[in-house]
C-alpha positions as CSV (number, residue, x, y, z in Angstrom):
1,M,-12.2,28.8,38.6
2,T,-12.5,32.2,36.5
3,A,-15.0,33.6,34.3
4,T,-12.8,32.7,31.1
5,Q,-12.5,29.1,32.1
6,T,-16.0,28.5,32.4
7,I,-17.0,29.9,29.3
8,T,-14.0,27.8,27.7
9,D,-15.2,24.5,29.7
10,S,-19.0,25.2,28.2
11,R,-17.6,25.7,25.0
12,I,-16.0,22.6,24.6
13,H,-18.6,20.6,26.3
14,R,-21.1,22.2,23.8
15,A,-18.8,21.1,21.0
16,R,-18.1,17.8,22.2
17,A,-22.0,17.1,22.6
18,L,-22.3,18.3,19.0
19,V,-19.9,15.7,18.0
20,L,-21.8,13.0,19.7
21,R,-25.2,13.8,18.3
22,R,-24.2,14.4,14.7
23,P,-20.7,12.6,13.9
24,V,-21.4,12.3,10.3
25,R,-22.1,15.8,9.7
26,C,-19.3,17.1,11.7
27,A,-16.9,14.5,10.1
28,A,-18.2,15.7,6.9
29,V,-17.5,19.6,7.7
30,F,-14.1,18.5,9.3
31,C,-12.9,16.9,6.0
32,L,-14.1,19.7,3.7
33,L,-12.5,22.1,5.6
34,S,-9.1,19.9,5.8
35,F,-9.5,19.4,2.0
36,T,-10.2,23.1,1.1
37,G,-7.1,24.0,3.2
38,F,-5.1,21.5,1.5
39,W,-6.2,22.8,-1.9
40,I,-5.4,26.5,-0.9
41,A,-2.0,25.4,0.4
42,Q,-1.0,23.3,-2.6
43,R,-1.8,26.2,-5.0
44,A,0.1,28.8,-2.5
45,A,3.1,26.6,-2.7
46,Q,2.7,26.9,-6.8
47,V,3.0,22.9,-7.1
48,S,3.9,21.9,-10.5
49,M,1.8,18.6,-10.8
50,V,4.7,17.6,-13.1
51,D,3.8,13.5,-13.1
52,L,0.5,14.3,-14.4
53,L,2.1,16.7,-17.3
54,V,4.2,13.5,-18.2
55,Y,1.1,11.2,-18.0
56,R,-0.4,13.6,-20.7
57,A,3.1,13.2,-22.9
58,E,2.4,9.7,-22.8
59,G,-1.1,9.8,-24.0
60,W,0.1,12.3,-26.6
61,T,2.9,10.0,-27.7
62,V,0.4,7.3,-28.1
63,R,-2.0,9.3,-30.0
64,N,0.6,10.4,-32.1
65,A,2.0,6.9,-33.0
66,M,5.5,8.1,-31.7
67,D,8.0,6.1,-29.4
68,L,6.8,6.0,-26.4
69,Y,10.3,5.2,-24.7
70,D,12.3,7.8,-26.3
71,M,9.6,10.6,-25.2
72,R,10.7,13.5,-23.0
73,A,8.6,15.7,-21.1
74,T,8.4,19.2,-19.3
75,E,11.4,21.3,-18.6
76,H,12.7,18.7,-16.6
77,N,13.5,16.0,-19.6
78,L,11.6,13.5,-17.9
79,P,10.9,9.7,-19.5
80,N,8.3,6.9,-19.5
81,T,9.0,4.7,-17.2
82,Y,5.4,2.7,-16.9
83,P,4.4,-0.2,-18.7
84,P,2.7,0.8,-22.1
85,F,-0.8,-0.4,-20.9
86,A,-0.4,2.9,-18.6
87,A,0.3,5.0,-21.2
88,L,-3.0,3.7,-23.2
89,L,-5.3,4.8,-20.1
90,F,-3.6,8.4,-20.0
91,T,-4.8,9.2,-23.5
92,P,-7.7,10.6,-22.1
93,L,-5.7,13.3,-20.5
94,T,-4.9,14.9,-23.7
95,V,-8.4,16.5,-24.0
96,M,-7.6,18.9,-21.0
97,S,-5.6,22.3,-20.5
98,T,-3.0,22.3,-18.2
99,G,-5.1,24.4,-16.2
100,V,-8.0,21.9,-16.2
101,L,-5.7,18.8,-15.9
102,R,-4.4,19.9,-12.6
103,T,-7.8,20.5,-11.1
104,F,-9.2,17.3,-12.5
105,G,-6.0,15.7,-11.0
106,T,-6.5,17.2,-7.5
107,A,-10.3,16.3,-7.4
108,V,-9.7,12.8,-8.6
109,N,-7.0,12.2,-5.9
110,L,-8.8,13.8,-2.8
111,G,-11.6,11.4,-4.1
112,L,-9.2,8.4,-4.4
113,M,-7.9,9.7,-0.3
114,V,-11.6,9.2,0.6
115,A,-11.6,5.9,-1.1
116,V,-8.5,4.7,0.3
117,A,-9.4,5.7,3.8
118,Q,-12.6,3.5,3.6
119,L,-10.9,0.5,2.3
120,S,-8.1,1.0,5.4
121,L,-11.2,0.7,7.6
122,R,-12.4,-2.2,6.0
123,L,-8.9,-3.7,6.3
124,V,-8.3,-3.1,9.9
125,G,-12.0,-3.1,11.2
126,L,-14.3,-0.3,12.0
127,P,-14.3,1.5,15.3
128,A,-17.0,-0.2,17.3
129,R,-18.8,3.1,18.5
130,V,-18.3,5.3,15.4
131,P,-20.3,5.3,12.0
132,R,-18.3,4.1,9.2
133,P,-18.9,7.4,7.1
134,A,-17.7,9.7,9.8
135,A,-14.8,7.2,10.5
136,V,-13.8,7.3,6.8
137,L,-14.0,11.2,6.3
138,A,-12.0,11.9,9.4
139,L,-9.4,9.8,8.8
140,A,-8.9,11.5,5.0
141,A,-9.2,14.7,6.6
142,V,-5.8,13.7,8.6
143,G,-4.4,11.4,6.1
144,V,-4.1,14.1,3.2
145,W,-1.6,16.2,5.3
146,C,0.9,13.1,5.6
147,E,4.1,13.8,3.2
148,P,3.4,11.0,1.0
149,V,-0.1,11.9,0.4
150,W,0.8,15.4,0.0
151,T,3.7,14.4,-2.3
152,T,1.4,12.3,-4.5
153,L,-0.9,15.4,-5.2
154,R,1.9,17.6,-5.7
155,Y,3.4,16.0,-8.5
156,G,-0.2,14.3,-9.8
157,Q,0.8,10.9,-9.2
158,I,-1.3,7.8,-9.1
159,N,-0.1,6.0,-6.2
160,L,-3.8,6.3,-4.5
161,L,-5.3,5.0,-7.5
162,V,-2.7,1.9,-7.5
163,T,-3.2,1.6,-3.5
164,A,-7.1,1.6,-3.9
165,L,-7.0,-1.2,-6.7
166,V,-5.0,-3.5,-4.5
167,L,-6.8,-3.0,-1.0
168,G,-10.2,-3.5,-2.9
169,D,-9.0,-6.9,-3.9
170,L,-7.8,-7.7,-0.6
171,T,-11.0,-6.5,1.2
172,R,-13.7,-8.4,-0.6
173,R,-15.5,-11.4,0.7
174,S,-14.2,-14.7,0.1
175,G,-15.4,-16.3,-3.2
176,H,-16.0,-12.5,-4.9
177,R,-15.8,-13.3,-8.5
178,W,-13.8,-10.0,-9.4
179,A,-11.2,-10.6,-6.4
180,G,-7.8,-10.2,-7.9
181,V,-8.8,-7.9,-10.9
182,G,-7.8,-4.6,-9.4
183,T,-4.7,-6.1,-8.5
184,G,-3.6,-7.3,-11.8
185,I,-4.8,-3.9,-13.4
186,A,-2.1,-2.2,-11.0
187,T,0.4,-4.4,-11.7
188,G,-0.3,-3.8,-15.5
189,I,-0.1,0.1,-14.6
190,K,2.9,-0.1,-12.1
191,L,4.8,-3.1,-12.0
192,T,5.5,-3.2,-8.2
193,P,1.8,-4.7,-6.9
194,G,2.8,-7.8,-8.8
195,L,4.5,-8.8,-5.2
196,F,0.9,-9.0,-3.9
197,V,0.1,-11.9,-6.5
198,V,3.1,-13.6,-5.6
199,F,2.1,-13.3,-1.9
200,L,-1.4,-14.6,-2.9
201,G,0.2,-17.6,-4.6
202,L,2.2,-18.6,-1.8
203,A,-0.4,-18.5,0.3
204,G,-2.6,-20.7,-1.5
205,L,0.3,-23.1,-1.9
206,F,0.6,-23.2,1.8
207,L,-3.0,-23.6,2.3
208,G,-3.5,-26.2,0.2
209,L,-0.7,-28.4,1.7
210,R,-1.9,-27.8,5.1
211,R,-5.3,-29.1,4.1
212,L,-3.8,-31.8,2.1
213,R,-1.7,-33.1,5.7
214,A,-4.9,-32.5,7.5
215,A,-7.0,-34.6,5.1
216,R,-4.4,-37.6,5.3
217,A,-4.3,-37.3,9.1
218,A,-8.2,-37.8,9.2
219,R,-8.2,-40.6,7.1
220,G,-5.5,-41.8,9.1
221,R,-7.6,-41.7,12.4
222,T,-11.1,-42.6,10.8
223,G,-9.9,-45.4,8.5
224,P,-9.5,-45.9,4.8
225,G,-13.4,-46.6,4.3
226,S,-14.5,-43.1,5.8
227,G,-14.2,-41.3,2.4
228,P,-12.4,-38.1,1.1
229,P,-13.0,-35.0,3.1
230,R,-15.1,-32.2,2.2
231,R,-12.9,-29.7,-0.2
232,L,-12.9,-26.3,0.3
233,L,-12.2,-23.2,-1.9
234,N,-8.8,-22.3,-1.9
235,D,-9.3,-18.6,-2.2
236,H,-5.6,-17.2,-2.1
237,L,-5.0,-19.2,-5.1
238,R,-8.0,-18.1,-6.9
239,R,-7.5,-14.5,-6.3
240,A,-3.8,-14.9,-7.4
241,A,-4.7,-16.7,-10.6
242,V,-7.5,-14.0,-11.6
243,A,-4.9,-11.4,-10.6
244,T,-2.3,-13.0,-13.0
245,A,-4.7,-13.2,-15.6
246,A,-5.7,-9.6,-15.6
247,F,-2.3,-8.7,-15.5
248,V,-1.7,-10.8,-18.6
249,L,-4.6,-9.2,-20.7
250,T,-2.9,-5.9,-19.7
251,V,0.3,-7.1,-21.7
252,A,-2.0,-8.4,-24.7
253,F,-3.8,-5.6,-24.9
254,S,-0.8,-3.4,-25.1
255,A,1.0,-5.6,-27.0
256,L,-1.7,-5.6,-30.1
257,A,-2.1,-1.9,-29.3
258,L,1.6,-0.6,-29.1
259,P,3.6,-3.6,-30.6
260,H,6.8,-1.6,-30.8
261,D,6.7,-0.2,-27.3
262,S,5.7,-3.2,-25.8
263,R,8.6,-5.1,-27.1
264,R,11.0,-2.2,-26.2
265,F,9.7,-2.0,-22.8
266,W,9.8,-6.0,-21.8
267,T,13.3,-6.2,-23.3
268,E,14.9,-3.2,-22.6
269,V,13.2,-0.6,-20.4
270,V,12.0,-2.8,-17.5
271,F,15.9,-3.5,-17.0
272,A,16.7,0.1,-16.6
273,T,16.2,0.6,-12.8
274,D,18.3,4.0,-12.9
275,R,15.6,5.6,-15.5
276,P,13.2,6.8,-12.9
277,G,15.9,8.9,-11.6
278,D,19.2,8.6,-9.5
279,V,18.9,5.8,-7.2
280,E,20.6,8.0,-4.2
281,G,18.2,10.6,-4.3
282,A,16.5,11.9,-1.0
283,G,13.2,11.0,-2.4
284,N,14.0,7.3,-2.9
285,Q,12.9,5.6,0.7
286,N,14.0,1.9,0.5
287,L,17.2,0.0,0.8
288,K,18.9,0.7,-2.2
289,G,18.4,4.6,-1.9
290,A,19.6,4.1,2.3
291,L,22.8,2.1,1.0
292,A,23.5,4.2,-2.0
293,R,23.7,7.4,0.5
294,V,25.4,5.3,3.3
295,L,27.8,4.2,1.1
296,H,28.5,7.3,-1.2
297,T,27.9,5.2,-4.6
298,P,25.3,5.4,-6.9
299,D,25.6,1.3,-7.1
300,P,25.3,-0.3,-3.9
301,G,25.6,-3.2,-6.3
302,L,25.6,-6.7,-4.1
303,W,25.2,-4.9,-0.5
304,W,21.9,-4.2,-1.8
305,L,21.0,-7.4,-3.4
306,A,21.9,-9.1,-0.3
307,A,20.0,-6.7,1.5
308,A,16.9,-6.9,-0.8
309,T,16.8,-10.7,-0.7
310,L,17.1,-11.1,3.2
311,V,14.3,-8.5,3.2
312,G,12.0,-10.0,0.8
313,C,11.9,-13.5,1.6
314,V,11.6,-12.5,5.3
315,G,8.9,-10.2,4.5
316,L,7.0,-12.3,2.2
317,A,7.5,-15.3,4.5
318,T,6.0,-13.2,7.8
319,A,2.9,-12.2,5.2
320,V,2.1,-15.5,4.1
321,A,2.3,-16.7,7.9
322,A,0.1,-14.1,9.1
323,Q,-2.3,-14.5,6.1
324,L,-2.8,-18.3,7.3
325,T,-2.8,-17.6,11.2
326,D,-6.1,-17.5,12.7
327,E,-7.4,-14.2,14.1
328,S,-8.0,-15.6,17.2
329,R,-4.2,-15.9,17.5
330,L,-3.3,-12.7,15.5
331,P,-5.8,-9.9,15.9
332,N,-5.6,-8.3,12.6
333,A,-4.2,-11.0,10.9
334,R,-5.4,-10.1,7.5
335,A,-4.1,-6.2,7.5
336,W,-1.1,-7.5,9.2
337,A,-0.2,-9.4,6.3
338,A,-1.4,-7.3,3.5
339,L,0.6,-4.2,5.2
340,T,3.8,-6.6,5.5
341,C,3.8,-7.5,1.7
342,A,3.0,-4.0,1.0
343,V,6.1,-2.7,3.3
344,T,8.4,-5.6,1.6
345,A,7.2,-3.9,-2.0
346,L,8.4,-0.9,-1.2
347,M,11.8,-2.0,0.6
348,V,13.1,-4.1,-1.9
349,S,12.0,-2.1,-5.0
350,P,14.9,-0.4,-7.1
351,V,13.2,2.8,-6.8
352,S,10.5,3.7,-4.3
353,W,10.1,7.4,-4.1
354,S,8.5,8.7,-1.1
355,H,5.3,9.5,-2.4
356,H,4.7,5.7,-2.9
357,W,4.7,5.3,0.9
358,V,0.9,6.2,0.7
359,W,0.5,2.9,2.3
360,A,1.7,4.8,5.4
361,V,-2.5,5.6,6.0
362,P,-3.6,1.9,6.6
363,M,0.0,1.1,8.6
364,V,-0.9,3.8,10.9
365,L,-4.2,3.1,11.0
366,L,-3.2,-0.5,12.0
367,L,-0.8,0.5,14.8
368,A,-3.8,2.8,16.3
369,V,-5.9,0.2,16.5
370,E,-3.3,-2.5,18.0
371,A,-2.6,0.5,20.3
372,V,-6.1,0.9,21.8
373,R,-6.6,-2.6,22.2
374,R,-3.3,-3.2,24.0
375,R,-3.3,0.0,25.9
376,T,0.2,0.0,27.0
377,A,2.4,3.0,26.7
378,G,5.0,1.1,24.1
379,W,2.2,0.8,21.3
380,T,1.0,4.3,21.7
381,A,4.1,5.9,21.7
382,W,5.3,3.8,18.7
383,T,1.7,4.9,16.9
384,V,2.4,8.5,17.6
385,V,6.2,8.6,16.5
386,T,5.1,6.8,13.3
387,G,2.5,9.2,12.7
388,L,4.2,12.3,13.2
389,L,7.4,10.9,11.2
390,F,5.1,10.5,8.0
391,C,3.8,13.8,8.5
392,S,7.2,15.8,9.1
393,F,8.5,15.7,5.8
394,M,12.1,15.1,7.4
395,V,13.5,13.4,4.3
396,W,13.6,16.7,2.6
397,Y,15.3,18.5,5.4
398,A,18.8,17.1,4.1
399,P,20.4,19.0,1.2
400,H,19.3,17.5,-1.9
401,S,19.9,18.4,-5.8
402,R,19.4,16.2,-8.7
403,P,22.0,17.9,-10.8
404,A,24.6,18.3,-8.3
405,R,24.0,15.0,-6.7
406,V,24.7,16.0,-3.1
407,E,23.3,13.3,-1.6
408,L,26.4,11.1,-2.5
409,H,28.1,13.2,0.2
410,Q,26.0,13.3,3.3
411,N,27.1,13.1,6.7
412,P,25.5,10.8,9.2
413,A,23.1,12.9,10.5
414,Q,21.7,13.6,7.2
415,M,21.9,9.9,5.9
416,L,19.5,9.7,8.9
417,L,17.0,12.1,8.1
418,T,17.0,10.8,4.6
419,A,16.6,6.9,5.7
420,V,13.4,7.8,7.9
421,Y,11.0,5.9,6.1
422,P,13.1,2.4,5.2
423,L,13.9,2.6,9.3
424,I,10.0,2.8,9.7
425,G,9.9,0.1,7.4
426,L,12.1,-2.6,9.1
427,A,10.6,-1.6,12.4
428,F,7.4,-2.6,10.9
429,L,8.5,-5.9,9.7
430,G,10.3,-6.7,12.8
431,V,7.3,-6.3,14.7
432,A,5.2,-7.9,12.2
433,G,7.6,-10.8,12.0
434,Y,7.8,-11.3,15.9
435,L,3.9,-11.1,16.4
436,T,3.3,-13.8,13.5
437,V,6.1,-16.2,14.8
438,R,4.4,-15.9,18.5
439,A,1.1,-16.6,17.0
440,V,2.2,-19.5,15.0
441,R,4.1,-21.3,17.7
442,R,1.0,-21.2,20.0
443,P,-0.5,-24.4,20.5
444,W,-3.7,-25.1,18.6
445,R,-7.0,-24.6,20.3
446,P,-9.5,-27.5,20.0
447,W,-12.0,-25.6,18.0
448,E,-9.1,-24.0,15.7
449,G,-7.9,-25.9,12.2
450,I,-9.2,-28.3,9.8
451,G,-10.4,-31.8,11.0
452,T,-13.6,-32.8,13.0
453,L,-16.0,-30.1,13.9
454,G,-12.9,-27.6,13.0
455,R,-13.0,-24.4,11.3
456,Q,-10.5,-22.4,9.2
457,R,-10.7,-18.7,7.8
458,T,-10.6,-18.9,4.3
459,T,-10.7,-15.5,3.4
460,A,-8.1,-13.0,1.6
461,G,-10.0,-9.9,3.0
462,A,-10.9,-8.5,6.4
463,G,-14.2,-8.4,5.8
464,A,-15.1,-11.9,4.5
465,E,-17.1,-15.1,5.9
466,R,-15.8,-18.1,7.9
467,T,-16.3,-21.5,6.1
468,Y,-16.5,-24.3,8.2
469,A,-15.3,-28.1,7.5
470,R,-16.0,-31.5,8.3
471,G,-13.0,-34.1,8.5
């Protein structure tokens, strides 16, 4: 061994010892360096944060009592595509100059990146030997460099805010009075999170039917004189109801504040699926975008409708089944359910730009946790490849130009490059479906389910407690 190798090994040993002694401090330094480098890189790339400028223009339109959906902003002539409630939330942005606004948007989104990292770890489960702050900061430091997060900050988008609102709800303890409010508000800002409300409602419905069958079976075993079984709170239905109420309040508030814009949005704009941009654009990472590029048409029509219906039904069924499966059968069942619902929403939505896929952060984290638990080459490879693909910016390698619409003339290799996120989504849904079906088909253990001395997990989030029921 040479002297150089000895010195290198010694430095590595000291660095490892420092990390083990002070993991939180080292993670904080790592996160600070990563965020600083990210900020410098974004400024060097002269990012426009064009969507943030559109948000400010929406706020100005509201303040000046002008037509919100006739508005066009920036040199790109971009329209407003969100519900009017979002424009009301954007009005405070009008007091900021462009420079201050861009700094504010970047700082807030970096803070939201830390929040999404914390909520992702709460959803999936914390590492056993790593302090929570260290794990959160390390995940945020790495996750900020994946393409969906980079592009979210590049445009000044609100995807991290929407994701944090939904994840915050899904990871609240069972019975929390505010669980569902975040999802309802997120739906009022951007309609796509509404699929989580449907998911929770279906989970609550099937849980209620399961309990009804169990109660009838218990009465049949013990006789008619045994009395009614103890009832448990159906937390899924309660969360769905709270989310629905919160969403309705956003609609009602918008209707009172902006009656003309609200009427126009819900009767006209909501049906204009081409309003956000060209469906075949490389950034549209969903079934409709991929089919438009494969079929060389801006309107895949029935092909997309059939594919979206199939994926939507299978995805929702998988998410509901995983949500109602005990974690002794399917480890991290709540995480599989939540992320299956998120991927399904991204896949079937008419427009899912690449920056909408910030759900990549908890998705890759779940795969990493599964890879560590299973310790197989296949799971490890899948996790590494998925993480690298989300960080590869591959969707932008093929020629893309909105005025020329070159995506309508892609060759097979270019189609593959611009379909990377839908392919990842289909693979994730396929594995989630396989694991869920296998878990559901396993025979019940004596201590599982509802019945005498039975127990059932009734949480909609990963960190909630178990409740016990007696038949």
